[in-house]
C-alpha positions in Angstrom: 0.0 0.1 0.0 1.6 3.2 -1.1 2.2 6.0 2.0 -0.2 8.4 0.0 -3.4 6.7 -0.5 -4.8 7.6 -4.0 -8.8 7.7 -3.8 -11.0 7.3 -6.9 -14.6 8.8 -6.1 -17.5 7.2 -8.3 -21.2 7.3 -8.5 -23.3 4.1 -8.7 -26.6 5.7 -7.1 -28.6 8.7 -6.9 -27.6 12.3 -8.3 -24.6 13.6 -6.7 -24.6 17.0 -5.0 -21.8 19.1 -6.5 -21.3 21.5 -4.0 -21.2 19.1 -1.0 -18.9 16.9 -3.3 -16.5 19.7 -3.6 -16.2 20.6 -0.2 -15.8 16.5 0.7 -13.2 16.2 -1.8 -11.5 19.3 -0.5 -11.5 17.5 3.2 -10.1 14.4 1.7 -7.1 16.5 -0.2 -6.2 18.0 3.1 -6.1 15.0 5.0 -3.4 13.9 2.5 -5.3 12.0 0.2 -4.7 11.9 -3.6 -8.1 12.1 -5.3 -9.9 11.7 -8.7 -13.5 12.1 -9.1 -15.0 10.4 -12.0 -16.5 12.8 -14.6 -19.6 10.8 -14.7 -20.2 11.5 -11.1 -21.5 14.7 -12.6 -24.1 13.2 -14.7 -28.0 12.8 -14.2 -30.5 10.3 -15.8 -33.5 10.0 -14.1 -33.0 9.9 -10.3 -29.4 8.3 -10.9 -26.2 9.6 -11.6 -26.4 8.6 -14.9 -27.5 5.9 -16.8 -27.1 2.4 -15.6 -24.6 1.6 -18.0 -22.7 4.8 -17.3 -22.5 4.0 -13.7 -21.4 0.5 -14.3 -18.9 1.5 -16.7 -17.5 4.2 -14.5 -17.3 1.9 -11.7 -15.3 -0.7 -13.4 -13.3 1.9 -15.2 -12.3 2.7 -11.6 -12.0 -0.6 -10.3 -9.6 -1.8 -13.2 -7.3 1.4 -12.7 -4.2 0.2 -10.6 -3.4 4.1 -9.7 -6.1 3.4 -7.4 -5.5 1.8 -3.7 -9.3 3.1 -2.6 -12.8 3.6 -4.2 -15.0 5.8 -2.4 -18.9 6.4 -3.1 -19.8 10.0 -3.3 -23.3 9.2 -2.0 -25.6 6.4 -1.7 -29.7 6.9 -2.5 -30.9 4.3 -4.5 -29.6 2.8 -8.0 -26.4 0.4 -7.2 -28.0 -2.7 -7.2 -29.5 -1.9 -11.0 -25.8 -2.1 -12.1 -24.7 -5.5 -10.3 -25.6 -7.6 -13.7 -23.4 -5.0 -15.8 -20.5 -5.7 -13.5 -20.9 -9.3 -13.5 -20.6 -8.9 -17.5 -17.7 -6.5 -17.4 -15.8 -8.8 -15.1 -16.4 -11.8 -17.1 -15.4 -9.9 -20.7 -12.1 -8.2 -18.8 -11.4 -10.0 -16.0 -11.6 -9.1 -12.3 -10.4 -6.0 -11.0 -7.3 -6.6 -8.6 -8.5 -5.9 -4.8 -8.8 -2.5 -3.7 -10.8 -1.1 -0.7 -14.3 -0.3 -1.3 -15.9 2.5 1.3 -19.8 3.7 1.3 -22.6 2.8 3.2 -26.2 2.7 2.9 -27.2 1.9 -1.2 -23.6 0.8 -1.4 -24.4 -2.2 0.8 -25.1 -4.5 -2.3 -21.8 -3.2 -3.5 -19.8 -4.2 -0.7 -21.3 -7.8 -0.6 -20.7 -7.9 -4.5 -17.1 -6.9 -4.6 -16.3 -9.0 -1.5 -17.7 -12.1 -2.9 -16.9 -12.0 -6.4 -13.9 -9.9 -6.2 -12.3 -10.5 -3.1 -12.0 -6.7 -2.0 -12.0 -5.5 1.5 -14.7 -3.4 2.7 -15.8 -0.6 4.7 -19.0 0.9 6.1 -18.2 5.1 6.5 -19.5 8.1 5.4 -19.4 9.5 1.9 -17.8 13.0 0.6 -21.0 14.2 -1.1 -22.9 14.1 2.5 -22.6 17.5 4.4 -22.0 15.6 7.5 -19.1 14.3 6.1 -17.1 17.2 6.9 -18.4 17.2 10.5 -17.9 13.9 11.9 -16.9 13.6 15.3 -13.0 14.0 15.7 -13.1 10.0 17.3 -15.2 9.3 13.9 -12.8 10.9 11.6 -9.5 9.9 13.3 -11.1 5.8 13.3 -12.2 6.6 9.5 -8.4 7.4 8.5 -7.4 4.9 10.6 -9.0 2.4 8.5 -8.7 3.7 5.2 -4.9 4.0 5.7 -4.7 0.4 6.7 -3.2 1.5 10.5 -2.6 -1.6 12.6 -4.9 -0.8 15.7 -7.7 1.6 14.8 -9.6 3.1 17.8 -13.5 2.8 17.3 -16.0 4.6 19.2 -18.1 1.5 19.7 -15.1 -0.4 21.5 -16.2 1.6 24.7 -20.0 0.9 24.1 -21.8 -1.8 25.9 -24.4 -3.0 23.6 -27.6 -4.5 25.3 -29.0 -7.9 24.0 -32.6 -7.5 23.6 -33.1 -11.6 24.4 -30.6 -11.7 27.0 -27.2 -12.3 27.3 -25.9 -15.2 25.2 -23.7 -16.2 28.1 -20.5 -16.7 26.2 -18.9 -14.4 23.4 -19.7 -14.8 20.0 -17.0 -14.9 16.9 -17.4 -14.8 13.4 -17.3 -12.3 10.3 -19.4 -9.6 10.5 -21.5 -8.6 7.4 -24.6 -6.5 6.6 -25.0 -2.7 6.1 -28.5 -1.2 5.3 -31.3 -3.6 6.2 -33.4 -2.1 3.2 -30.9 -3.0 0.6 -30.0 -6.2 2.4 -33.7 -7.1 2.1 -33.9 -5.8 -1.5 -31.6 -8.5 -3.1 -33.3 -11.3 -1.5 -34.4 -13.6 -4.1 -31.7 -12.6 -6.5 -28.3 -13.9 -7.6 -26.6 -10.8 -5.4 -28.0 -11.7 -2.1 -26.0 -13.5 0.6 -26.9 -17.0 0.2 -26.0 -18.3 3.8 -26.0 -16.5 7.1 -24.3 -19.6 9.0 -21.6 -18.7 11.3 -22.0 -14.6 10.4 -22.6 -11.8 12.8 -25.2 -9.6 11.0 -25.1 -6.2 11.3 -28.4 -3.7 10.4 -28.9 -0.3 10.2 -31.5 2.0 8.3 -33.2 5.7 7.9 -36.7 6.7 7.7 -38.6 3.5 7.5 -41.7 3.5 9.9 -41.8 0.0 12.3 -44.3 -2.0 10.2 -41.8 -1.6 6.9 -38.7 -2.7 9.0 -41.1 -5.4 10.3 -41.9 -6.4 6.9 -38.2 -6.8 5.9 -37.5 -8.5 8.4 -40.0 -10.9 7.9 -39.2 -11.5 4.3 -35.7 -12.1 5.5 -36.7 -14.8 7.8 -39.0 -16.2 5.6 -36.2 -16.7 3.0 -33.7 -18.2 5.0 -31.6 -15.3 5.0 -31.2 -15.6 9.3 -30.6 -19.1 9.4 -27.7 -20.0 11.0 -26.5 -16.5 11.8 -24.3 -16.3 15.2 -25.7 -13.0 16.0 -27.6 -9.9 14.9 -26.3 -6.4 15.7 -28.1 -3.4 15.1 -26.8 0.1 14.5 -28.7 3.6 14.5 -32.2 3.4 12.9 -33.0 7.0 12.3 -35.9 8.8 11.8 -37.8 5.5 12.2 -40.6 6.7 14.0 -44.2 4.7 14.6 -46.9 6.2 12.8 -49.5 8.1 14.5 -52.8 7.0 13.0 -56.0 9.1 13.3 -59.6 7.5 13.6 -62.9 9.0 14.5 -63.9 9.1 18.0 -66.1 5.9 18.9 -69.9 6.7 18.8 -71.3 7.2 22.1 -73.7 5.1 23.3 -77.3 5.4 21.7 -75.5 7.8 19.2 -77.1 7.7 15.5 -74.8 6.9 13.1 -76.5 9.1 10.2 -75.9 12.0 12.5 -72.2 11.3 13.0 -71.9 11.3 9.2 -73.2 14.3 8.6 -70.4 15.5 10.6 -67.5 13.9 10.1 -65.4 17.1 9.4 -65.9 18.3 12.6 -65.6 15.2 15.0 -62.8 14.6 17.1 -60.2 12.3 15.9 -57.9 10.0 18.3 -55.2 7.6 17.8 -55.9 4.5 16.5 -53.7 2.5 18.7 -50.9 3.3 20.8 -47.5 5.0 19.3 -44.6 2.7 20.3 -41.3 3.9 20.7 -38.3 2.8 18.5 -37.0 0.7 21.4 -40.1 -0.7 21.7 -40.4 -1.6 18.2 -37.0 -3.0 17.5 -37.5 -4.9 20.7 -40.9 -6.7 19.3 -39.7 -7.3 16.0 -36.0 -8.1 16.3 -36.4 -9.6 19.8 -39.3 -11.8 19.1 -37.3 -13.5 16.0 -33.9 -13.6 18.0 -35.9 -15.4 20.8 -37.8 -17.7 18.2 -34.3 -18.8 16.2 -32.4 -18.6 19.0 -30.2 -16.0 17.5 -28.5 -13.0 19.7 -29.8 -9.6 19.0 -27.5 -6.8 20.3 -28.5 -3.1 20.0 -26.6 0.4 20.6 -23.8 0.0 17.8 -23.1 3.7 17.0 -23.0 3.0 13.1 -25.7 4.4 10.6 -27.1 7.4 8.9 -26.5 9.3 11.9 -26.5 10.9 14.7 -23.5 8.2 14.8 -21.0 7.7 11.9 -18.4 5.8 13.4 -16.7 3.4 10.5 -17.3 -0.4 10.8 -15.3 -3.1 8.4 -17.6 -5.3 6.6 -16.2 -9.2 5.8 -13.8 -8.7 9.2 -13.7 -11.2 12.0 -15.1 -9.7 15.5 -15.8 -10.7 18.7 -19.2 -10.1 20.4 -18.9 -10.8 24.1 -21.3 -11.8 26.6 -21.5 -8.3 27.9 -21.9 -6.6 25.1 -18.8 -5.4 23.8 -17.8 -5.8 20.1 -14.4 -6.3 19.1 -12.3 -6.3 15.7 -10.4 -9.2 15.8 -9.1 -9.3 12.5 -9.1 -7.5 9.0 -7.1 -8.2 5.9 -6.6 -4.6 5.1 -4.7 -3.7 8.1 -1.1 -3.5 8.3 0.7 -6.0 10.2 
């Protein structure tokens, strides 16, 4: 690995805000990286940063360019899953690109899994330069990100000092295994495709998400359970579920005893509305959704990892080996990208 890392910035998903990207790229350069931004990062087609072909070709171009040590996604959004078949075809035609570090999160989740399983690349779940939060990471989050990208032997992560809480009781002993996962919505979206992880056996699964109310989280988890995607998992670790509030659905106040329904119909607009049901906290929702699944499948569920769409942005190597202690402490054991 070179002393001064060379970073290629690409866009595989949604249209990229250019001012935010410029700030993020400047931040990378200020921290000693050589940065090249693919011209197609400025492209637009529908809601995407260029057509599927443009995004696939630009990613594969940088993937095959050995001037780069690192490929860093400009942003997430949506669209990366659409280019996976094209990447398969390009690799079959031109050969698999030599390993580089892929960085990003959210919509980059399927790309992480793709390059790890098909091209043997290391991957890092971390903030992306076209997000305004990128230049505002907490010092401890940014220093850990830099240490990971540079391959320093012992990065110091915020989550090392966090004691995660088990939803269904401590497993009683430490759990070791490869940690994979990322955004729950994307993990569920590839279920049933050639790009889904075929086996969770002996893995520690990690999930986070943003803007998903509990009923949609439950729908995704149910799909994953019924597809067998959780079978054999050693543990599930949950990060931030940002802005995942329960819905407060309103309905008409019940009729009073003896009240004429016809009279009520004549005054619907002015009639008092009440909550249809209790509104559940995020803690209650995750406990019901994941805790129930964990108990039924005998999978320990740990919550509270400060990783995700915010407010926490601690980096998390994926495809690396971890140990989850019986007290809820997560420890990185081995990651091939690190020196020494």
